[in-house]
BALOBA-1460 file (C-alpha; in Angstrom, 3 decimals):
// residues 192
<rec num="1" residu="x" x="-62.075" y="-49.739" z="24.698"/>
<rec num="2" residu="x" x="-62.337" y="-46.262" z="23.203"/>
<rec num="3" residu="x" x="-65.060" y="-45.238" z="25.636"/>
<rec num="4" residu="x" x="-62.882" y="-46.103" z="28.663"/>
<rec num="5" residu="x" x="-59.889" y="-44.207" z="27.265"/>
<rec num="6" residu="x" x="-61.823" y="-40.985" z="26.658"/>
<rec num="7" residu="x" x="-62.744" y="-40.426" z="30.350"/>
<rec num="8" residu="x" x="-59.163" y="-41.245" z="31.433"/>
<rec num="9" residu="x" x="-57.709" y="-38.831" z="28.868"/>
<rec num="10" residu="x" x="-60.258" y="-36.137" z="29.833"/>
<rec num="11" residu="x" x="-59.402" y="-36.509" z="33.545"/>
<rec num="12" residu="x" x="-55.662" y="-36.263" z="32.875"/>
<rec num="13" residu="x" x="-56.160" y="-33.212" z="30.660"/>
<rec num="14" residu="x" x="-58.332" y="-31.542" z="33.319"/>
<rec num="15" residu="x" x="-55.609" y="-32.085" z="35.936"/>
<rec num="16" residu="x" x="-52.962" y="-30.560" z="33.660"/>
<rec num="17" residu="x" x="-55.116" y="-27.499" z="32.934"/>
<rec num="18" residu="x" x="-55.916" y="-27.036" z="36.625"/>
<rec num="19" residu="x" x="-52.211" y="-27.039" z="37.514"/>
<rec num="20" residu="x" x="-51.583" y="-24.076" z="35.176"/>
<rec num="21" residu="x" x="-54.539" y="-21.909" z="36.249"/>
<rec num="22" residu="x" x="-53.564" y="-18.712" z="38.085"/>
<rec num="23" residu="x" x="-54.261" y="-18.616" z="41.782"/>
<rec num="24" residu="x" x="-55.242" y="-15.438" z="43.565"/>
<rec num="25" residu="x" x="-54.237" y="-15.208" z="47.220"/>
<rec num="26" residu="x" x="-55.600" y="-12.625" z="49.697"/>
<rec num="27" residu="x" x="-54.476" y="-11.766" z="53.235"/>
<rec num="28" residu="x" x="-55.920" y="-8.939" z="55.325"/>
<rec num="29" residu="x" x="-55.737" y="-7.301" z="58.757"/>
<rec num="30" residu="x" x="-57.775" y="-4.574" z="60.449"/>
<rec num="31" residu="x" x="-55.921" y="-1.225" z="60.628"/>
<rec num="32" residu="x" x="-57.127" y="2.232" z="61.591"/>
<rec num="33" residu="x" x="-56.998" y="5.121" z="59.160"/>
<rec num="34" residu="x" x="-54.304" y="7.730" z="59.908"/>
<rec num="35" residu="x" x="-51.635" y="5.276" z="61.055"/>
<rec num="36" residu="x" x="-48.221" y="4.490" z="59.593"/>
<rec num="37" residu="x" x="-47.491" y="1.433" z="57.468"/>
<rec num="38" residu="x" x="-43.998" y="0.245" z="56.553"/>
<rec num="39" residu="x" x="-43.797" y="-1.827" z="53.367"/>
<rec num="40" residu="x" x="-40.632" y="-3.949" z="53.034"/>
<rec num="41" residu="x" x="-41.051" y="-5.315" z="49.526"/>
<rec num="42" residu="x" x="-38.948" y="-7.912" z="47.730"/>
<rec num="43" residu="x" x="-38.495" y="-7.684" z="43.971"/>
<rec num="44" residu="x" x="-41.744" y="-7.643" z="42.057"/>
<rec num="45" residu="x" x="-44.539" y="-5.599" z="40.583"/>
<rec num="46" residu="x" x="-46.621" y="-3.727" z="43.168"/>
<rec num="47" residu="x" x="-49.726" y="-1.601" z="43.172"/>
<rec num="48" residu="x" x="-50.569" y="0.255" z="46.402"/>
<rec num="49" residu="x" x="-54.088" y="1.702" z="46.471"/>
<rec num="50" residu="x" x="-56.678" y="3.020" z="48.912"/>
<rec num="51" residu="x" x="-58.975" y="0.386" z="50.389"/>
<rec num="52" residu="x" x="-62.693" y="0.935" z="50.761"/>
<rec num="53" residu="x" x="-62.477" y="0.190" z="54.493"/>
<rec num="54" residu="x" x="-60.049" y="0.353" z="57.425"/>
<rec num="55" residu="x" x="-58.087" y="-2.747" z="56.493"/>
<rec num="56" residu="x" x="-54.720" y="-3.676" z="55.088"/>
<rec num="57" residu="x" x="-55.403" y="-6.133" z="52.294"/>
<rec num="58" residu="x" x="-52.697" y="-7.841" z="50.238"/>
<rec num="59" residu="x" x="-53.562" y="-9.932" z="47.203"/>
<rec num="60" residu="x" x="-51.529" y="-11.416" z="44.401"/>
<rec num="61" residu="x" x="-51.943" y="-13.352" z="41.235"/>
<rec num="62" residu="x" x="-49.146" y="-15.737" z="40.312"/>
<rec num="63" residu="x" x="-50.258" y="-15.925" z="36.648"/>
<rec num="64" residu="x" x="-50.253" y="-19.727" z="36.804"/>
<rec num="65" residu="x" x="-46.536" y="-19.898" z="37.608"/>
<rec num="66" residu="x" x="-46.960" y="-21.247" z="41.168"/>
<rec num="67" residu="x" x="-44.792" y="-18.407" z="42.467"/>
<rec num="68" residu="x" x="-43.719" y="-18.791" z="46.072"/>
<rec num="69" residu="x" x="-44.713" y="-15.640" z="47.959"/>
<rec num="70" residu="x" x="-43.961" y="-15.173" z="51.625"/>
<rec num="71" residu="x" x="-46.074" y="-12.479" z="53.285"/>
<rec num="72" residu="x" x="-46.121" y="-11.160" z="56.822"/>
<rec num="73" residu="x" x="-48.398" y="-8.414" z="58.167"/>
<rec num="74" residu="x" x="-47.746" y="-7.181" z="61.718"/>
<rec num="75" residu="x" x="-50.138" y="-4.646" z="63.263"/>
<rec num="76" residu="x" x="-49.562" y="-2.892" z="66.580"/>
<rec num="77" residu="x" x="-52.042" y="-0.095" z="67.311"/>
<rec num="78" residu="x" x="-51.438" y="2.677" z="64.728"/>
<rec num="79" residu="x" x="-48.314" y="1.072" z="63.186"/>
<rec num="80" residu="x" x="-48.060" y="-1.836" z="60.793"/>
<rec num="81" residu="x" x="-45.394" y="-3.618" z="58.781"/>
<rec num="82" residu="x" x="-45.971" y="-5.578" z="55.585"/>
<rec num="83" residu="x" x="-43.077" y="-7.768" z="54.391"/>
<rec num="84" residu="x" x="-42.927" y="-9.761" z="51.184"/>
<rec num="85" residu="x" x="-40.475" y="-12.256" z="49.779"/>
<rec num="86" residu="x" x="-40.893" y="-13.273" z="46.167"/>
<rec num="87" residu="x" x="-38.963" y="-15.156" z="43.491"/>
<rec num="88" residu="x" x="-36.568" y="-12.917" z="41.550"/>
<rec num="89" residu="x" x="-37.769" y="-14.166" z="38.193"/>
<rec num="90" residu="x" x="-41.383" y="-14.146" z="37.025"/>
<rec num="91" residu="x" x="-42.760" y="-13.005" z="40.368"/>
<rec num="92" residu="x" x="-46.429" y="-12.254" z="40.885"/>
<rec num="93" residu="x" x="-48.238" y="-8.956" z="40.642"/>
<rec num="94" residu="x" x="-49.025" y="-7.863" z="44.206"/>
<rec num="95" residu="x" x="-51.793" y="-5.428" z="45.160"/>
<rec num="96" residu="x" x="-51.667" y="-3.773" z="48.567"/>
<rec num="97" residu="x" x="-54.722" y="-1.908" z="49.825"/>
<rec num="98" residu="x" x="-54.338" y="0.538" z="52.716"/>
<rec num="99" residu="x" x="-56.827" y="2.888" z="54.390"/>
<rec num="100" residu="x" x="-57.099" y="6.073" z="52.298"/>
<rec num="101" residu="x" x="-55.410" y="8.179" z="55.004"/>
<rec num="102" residu="x" x="-52.162" y="6.356" z="55.759"/>
<rec num="103" residu="x" x="-48.571" y="7.469" z="56.224"/>
<rec num="104" residu="x" x="-46.228" y="5.161" z="54.316"/>
<rec num="105" residu="x" x="-42.616" y="4.069" z="54.450"/>
<rec num="106" residu="x" x="-41.769" y="1.921" z="51.416"/>
<rec num="107" residu="x" x="-38.559" y="0.008" z="50.737"/>
<rec num="108" residu="x" x="-38.487" y="-1.901" z="47.442"/>
<rec num="109" residu="x" x="-35.477" y="-3.941" z="46.332"/>
<rec num="110" residu="x" x="-36.353" y="-3.870" z="42.612"/>
<rec num="111" residu="x" x="-39.360" y="-3.824" z="40.347"/>
<rec num="112" residu="x" x="-42.255" y="-1.579" z="39.492"/>
<rec num="113" residu="x" x="-44.261" y="0.310" z="42.102"/>
<rec num="114" residu="x" x="-47.424" y="2.322" z="41.600"/>
<rec num="115" residu="x" x="-49.047" y="4.236" z="44.485"/>
<rec num="116" residu="x" x="-52.515" y="5.771" z="44.034"/>
<rec num="117" residu="x" x="-55.231" y="7.263" z="46.212"/>
<rec num="118" residu="x" x="-53.289" y="7.311" z="49.495"/>
<rec num="119" residu="x" x="-53.327" y="10.587" z="51.462"/>
<rec num="120" residu="x" x="-50.500" y="11.041" z="53.963"/>
<rec num="121" residu="x" x="-46.743" y="11.370" z="54.281"/>
<rec num="122" residu="x" x="-44.743" y="9.068" z="52.036"/>
<rec num="123" residu="x" x="-41.107" y="7.951" z="52.264"/>
<rec num="124" residu="x" x="-40.363" y="5.746" z="49.245"/>
<rec num="125" residu="x" x="-37.034" y="4.205" z="48.264"/>
<rec num="126" residu="x" x="-36.229" y="1.671" z="45.541"/>
<rec num="127" residu="x" x="-33.011" y="0.310" z="44.046"/>
<rec num="128" residu="x" x="-34.166" y="-0.296" z="40.470"/>
<rec num="129" residu="x" x="-37.363" y="-0.159" z="38.455"/>
<rec num="130" residu="x" x="-40.114" y="2.328" z="37.745"/>
<rec num="131" residu="x" x="-41.900" y="4.171" z="40.553"/>
<rec num="132" residu="x" x="-45.090" y="6.162" z="40.020"/>
<rec num="133" residu="x" x="-46.761" y="8.052" z="42.870"/>
<rec num="134" residu="x" x="-50.048" y="9.933" z="42.577"/>
<rec num="135" residu="x" x="-49.485" y="12.760" z="45.040"/>
<rec num="136" residu="x" x="-52.835" y="14.542" z="44.820"/>
<rec num="137" residu="x" x="-52.917" y="18.279" z="45.421"/>
<rec num="138" residu="x" x="-49.500" y="19.770" z="46.047"/>
<rec num="139" residu="x" x="-50.955" y="22.148" z="48.646"/>
<rec num="140" residu="x" x="-51.234" y="19.243" z="51.096"/>
<rec num="141" residu="x" x="-47.410" y="18.955" z="51.367"/>
<rec num="142" residu="x" x="-44.992" y="20.929" z="53.546"/>
<rec num="143" residu="x" x="-41.895" y="19.278" z="52.083"/>
<rec num="144" residu="x" x="-41.175" y="17.293" z="48.917"/>
<rec num="145" residu="x" x="-37.835" y="15.793" z="47.892"/>
<rec num="146" residu="x" x="-37.446" y="13.448" z="44.932"/>
<rec num="147" residu="x" x="-34.261" y="12.082" z="43.385"/>
<rec num="148" residu="x" x="-33.050" y="9.610" z="40.783"/>
<rec num="149" residu="x" x="-29.426" y="8.526" z="40.475"/>
<rec num="150" residu="x" x="-29.771" y="7.244" z="36.896"/>
<rec num="151" residu="x" x="-32.980" y="7.785" z="34.945"/>
<rec num="152" residu="x" x="-35.882" y="10.168" z="34.502"/>
<rec num="153" residu="x" x="-37.470" y="12.347" z="37.166"/>
<rec num="154" residu="x" x="-40.920" y="13.526" z="36.127"/>
<rec num="155" residu="x" x="-42.772" y="15.611" z="38.699"/>
<rec num="156" residu="x" x="-45.872" y="16.762" z="36.824"/>
<rec num="157" residu="x" x="-47.574" y="17.827" z="40.057"/>
<rec num="158" residu="x" x="-44.808" y="20.437" z="40.500"/>
<rec num="159" residu="x" x="-44.034" y="21.169" z="36.820"/>
<rec num="160" residu="x" x="-40.571" y="19.531" z="36.824"/>
<rec num="161" residu="x" x="-39.044" y="17.168" z="34.260"/>
<rec num="162" residu="x" x="-35.388" y="16.053" z="34.417"/>
<rec num="163" residu="x" x="-33.431" y="13.160" z="32.941"/>
<rec num="164" residu="x" x="-29.903" y="11.849" z="33.076"/>
<rec num="165" residu="x" x="-27.619" y="11.306" z="36.058"/>
<rec num="166" residu="x" x="-28.033" y="12.496" z="39.649"/>
<rec num="167" residu="x" x="-31.350" y="14.304" z="39.205"/>
<rec num="168" residu="x" x="-33.228" y="15.759" z="42.159"/>
<rec num="169" residu="x" x="-36.042" y="18.119" z="43.081"/>
<rec num="170" residu="x" x="-36.929" y="19.853" z="46.355"/>
<rec num="171" residu="x" x="-39.983" y="21.921" z="47.283"/>
<rec num="172" residu="x" x="-41.468" y="23.430" z="50.436"/>
<rec num="173" residu="x" x="-45.046" y="24.407" z="51.102"/>
<rec num="174" residu="x" x="-47.535" y="24.878" z="53.929"/>
<rec num="175" residu="x" x="-49.327" y="21.526" z="53.954"/>
<rec num="176" residu="x" x="-49.260" y="18.828" z="56.614"/>
<rec num="177" residu="x" x="-47.526" y="15.959" z="54.783"/>
<rec num="178" residu="x" x="-43.995" y="15.169" z="53.634"/>
<rec num="179" residu="x" x="-43.031" y="13.278" z="50.498"/>
<rec num="180" residu="x" x="-39.591" y="11.772" z="50.005"/>
<rec num="181" residu="x" x="-38.888" y="9.508" z="47.040"/>
<rec num="182" residu="x" x="-35.540" y="8.130" z="45.902"/>
<rec num="183" residu="x" x="-34.772" y="5.720" z="43.083"/>
<rec num="184" residu="x" x="-31.293" y="4.470" z="42.215"/>
<rec num="185" residu="x" x="-31.982" y="3.435" z="38.603"/>
<rec num="186" residu="x" x="-35.170" y="3.800" z="36.615"/>
<rec num="187" residu="x" x="-37.952" y="6.311" z="36.154"/>
<rec num="188" residu="x" x="-39.569" y="8.183" z="39.047"/>
<rec num="189" residu="x" x="-42.862" y="9.905" z="38.365"/>
<rec num="190" residu="x" x="-44.901" y="12.072" z="40.735"/>
<rec num="191" residu="x" x="-48.231" y="13.154" z="39.280"/>
<rec num="192" residu="x" x="-51.617" y="14.434" z="40.374"/>
């Protein structure tokens, strides 16, 4: 009788462990470098990075919580829209890969956003959370405007550091790109 119980217990245990293992989901679409991508992002933790090819690739890990993520990627010629819907609590970490040269419009309801390795104009707005943007060389920008209603504004790429209420920074140059970033509450960081 013990020998028949051991396989049954092992099978049940294996099913329980499998149910709690994190799942990684990936969705991708072909998109040409130099286009414009709009990211409409629900609350969550996001990392936007340069892809190694001309594709938009979105992946997430639900950390074993079976988080319900709704994702839509629409591509029309040189324009694309990526929309996410996530649970408010314990949402997944979402990674978005874009071609290295991409103009971006980002709207984030709340959460943390990190943008790295993307060359192009950026228009980023978030209600609450921490936003970090690697801007690269400042010479590539013709206009930069960054603001935080409540929180810290750290613009290392332009030697600016402000904290408190209603903080902003504006700069003009001779480059080809524009950078606009606004955060209602949290920390906004622009670095090299």
